[in-house]
C-alpha positions in Angstrom: 107.9 104.5 108.0 104.3 104.0 106.9 101.4 104.0 109.4 99.9 100.8 107.9 102.2 98.0 106.7 101.1 94.8 105.0 103.5 91.9 105.4 103.2 88.9 103.1 105.2 85.8 104.2 106.2 83.8 101.2 103.2 84.6 98.9 102.7 82.1 96.1 100.2 83.5 93.7 101.1 86.5 91.6 97.6 87.8 91.0 96.9 87.9 94.8 100.1 89.9 95.4 99.2 92.2 92.5 95.8 92.8 94.0 97.3 93.4 97.4 99.8 95.9 95.8 96.8 97.8 94.3 95.1 97.9 97.7 98.2 99.2 99.4 98.7 101.9 96.7 95.0 103.0 97.1 95.2 103.1 100.9 98.7 104.4 101.4 99.8 101.2 103.1 103.4 99.9 102.6 103.9 96.4 101.3 106.6 94.1 102.7 107.3 90.9 100.8 109.3 88.1 102.5 111.0 85.6 100.3 110.9 83.0 98.9 108.2 84.3 96.6 106.2 81.8 94.4 106.7 84.0 91.3 109.2 86.5 89.8 108.5 90.2 90.5 108.4 90.8 86.8 105.7 88.2 86.4 103.1 89.6 84.0 100.2 88.2 86.1 101.6 90.2 89.1 102.0 93.4 87.1 98.7 93.0 85.3 96.8 92.8 88.6 98.4 96.0 90.0 100.0 97.6 86.9 98.4 101.0 87.1 99.5 101.3 90.7 103.0 99.8 90.8 104.8 103.2 90.6 102.7 104.4 93.6 103.6 101.5 95.8 106.0 101.6 98.8 107.5 98.1 98.7 110.3 96.4 100.6 111.7 92.9 100.1 113.3 90.6 102.7 115.3 87.5 102.3 113.4 85.6 105.0 111.4 86.2 108.2 114.6 86.8 110.3 115.6 89.5 107.9 112.2 91.2 108.3 112.4 91.2 112.1 116.0 92.4 112.0 115.1 95.4 109.8 111.9 96.1 111.8 112.9 95.5 115.4 110.2 97.6 117.0 107.4 96.5 114.6 104.0 95.9 116.3 102.9 92.9 114.2 99.4 91.4 114.1 99.2 88.0 112.7 96.1 87.0 110.6 95.1 83.3 110.8 92.0 81.2 110.7 93.4 79.6 114.0 93.4 82.8 116.0 91.5 83.1 119.3 89.9 86.5 118.6 88.4 88.5 115.8 90.4 91.2 114.0 87.8 93.7 115.1 88.6 93.1 118.8 92.0 94.9 118.5 92.8 98.6 118.8 95.6 98.8 116.2 98.6 100.9 117.1 100.3 103.4 114.8 102.4 102.3 113.0 101.0 98.7 112.6 102.2 95.7 110.7 99.6 93.2 109.5 101.2 89.8 108.6 99.6 87.2 106.3 100.9 83.8 105.4 101.2 82.0 102.1 98.0 80.9 100.3 98.4 77.2 100.8 99.5 77.0 104.5 99.0 80.4 106.2 101.5 81.4 108.8 103.7 78.9 110.6 102.2 77.3 113.8 105.2 78.2 115.9 105.0 81.8 114.8 101.3 82.0 115.8 101.9 80.2 119.1 104.7 82.6 120.0 102.5 85.6 119.2 99.1 84.4 120.4 98.2 87.7 122.0 98.5 89.5 118.6 97.0 86.8 116.4 93.6 87.6 114.9 91.1 86.0 112.6 88.4 87.1 110.2 85.2 85.3 111.2 83.7 83.0 108.7 81.5 79.9 108.4 82.7 76.6 109.8 84.2 73.9 107.5 85.7 76.4 105.0 89.4 76.8 104.7 89.8 80.6 104.4 89.1 83.7 102.4 91.3 84.6 99.5 94.5 86.3 100.6 93.9 89.6 98.8 90.4 89.8 100.3 91.8 89.1 103.8 94.3 91.9 103.4 91.7 94.3 102.3 89.5 93.4 105.3 92.4 94.0 107.6 93.6 97.3 106.0 90.1 98.8 106.0 89.5 97.9 109.7 92.7 99.8 110.6 91.5 102.7 108.4 88.0 102.6 109.9 89.4 102.8 113.4 91.3 105.9 112.3 88.2 107.5 110.6 89.8 106.9 107.2 92.3 109.6 107.9 94.3 110.6 104.8 91.8 109.2 102.3 89.6 111.5 100.2 85.9 111.4 100.8 83.3 111.7 98.1 79.8 113.1 98.3 76.8 112.7 96.1 77.7 111.5 92.6 81.4 111.4 93.2 81.9 115.1 94.1 84.9 115.5 96.5 83.9 116.9 99.9 
């Protein structure tokens, strides 16, 4: 089991999922995709966005949300939504953690958010804007978890790219 797990509920845009796959590979996070997907896994747009990283990715597929919960019964899930009562930075993320994001056009279902209000968080942004791009939101969430853990497991670089 990975320390950081990114869960996408019914993603629709292959380029976003490809970019998220690249972020997961670069950070060591696992990617969990919950069907139905808005694209085929062999979609060239998906592969193009994350092609160089696809073989370095820990990815799991689920038939639906119930399948995800059945296969991850003890998962501590944090739900990202523009409708959340508190910011993503107000949480001390456990290890392991699952960060769940909804589909690009609708986000996560209202009933899911209401049932998990204590673990629902938002990324602050200006009023009257719908949301950030899904792949950007995932990157913000992943890097907050990594920041809280002092970027443990990631290499550090010094001046002019020399490894420290």
